[in-house]
N, C-alpha and C positions, 0 to 999 in steps of 0.2 A: 692721145691719152698721155697725160704727164707721168713723170716717174713715180710720184706718190700713189697715183691711181694704179699703176702697174704693180707696185708692191702690195697694195690692198687686194687687188684681184688675185695675185699669186697666193697671198695668205688665205683668202677665201677658198681658192681652188685646192690648196693643200688640206685644209680642214674638211672640204667636201669628200676627199678620199678616205678620211677616217670616220666620217659620220655614219655611214651604213653599218660598219662593224660595231661602233659604239651603241647604236640603236639596237642592233641585234643582240649584243651582249646584255644590254639593260633589259630588253624584252625577256630574255632567257633567265634572267637573274644571275648572270655570270660576270657582271661588272661589279667588282667589290667596291665598298664605300670609298676607300682611298682613290680608286680609279675614277669613280664618279666625281669626287672633289677635284681631281686633276683635270678632267675633261671640262667640268664646269668652269674652272679657272681659265682654261683656254678660250671657251666661248665668251666669257665675260671680257677677257682681254681683247679678243678680236672685235667684240661688239663696241667696246670703248674706242678702239682704233678706227672702226668704221664711222662711229659718231663724230670723232675728231676730224676724220677725212671729209665728212659731209659738211661740218662747220667750215672747214677750210675752203671747200668748193663754194659754199654760200658767200663767204667773205670775198672770194675772187670773182663772184658773179658767174660761176660755171654751172650753176644749178638753180632751179626754182621750183616751188611747189607747182605741180601740174605740168611740168616740163616733160621732155622726152624720157622714155624709159618706164619701167614698171612702177606703179603706184601701190603703196601699202595702205592706203586709205587715210582719211583725215583723223580716224580714231587712234592711229598709231602715235606714240609719243614722239615728239620732235627732238627732245633732248632730256637729259636726266632731270632737269628742273620741272618738266611737265608731267612727271609720273606721280 
């Protein structure tokens, strides 16, 4: 695993620690609107970084559709232009 992938995995793992609490607070109505916006911004930023990482992996030939690892289906957008 290269350094960029390590950084991406660490960022995803860090978010995964906060996700259950955010879900619970949202479910209970205890996540105020500013908190929802802040959490949304984190999700968007991390999603953009993961999308960029995937593009870099594709350019480097380190990933391909149908290759190893989980698949999120052909219906999933490939990049922002496909939405």
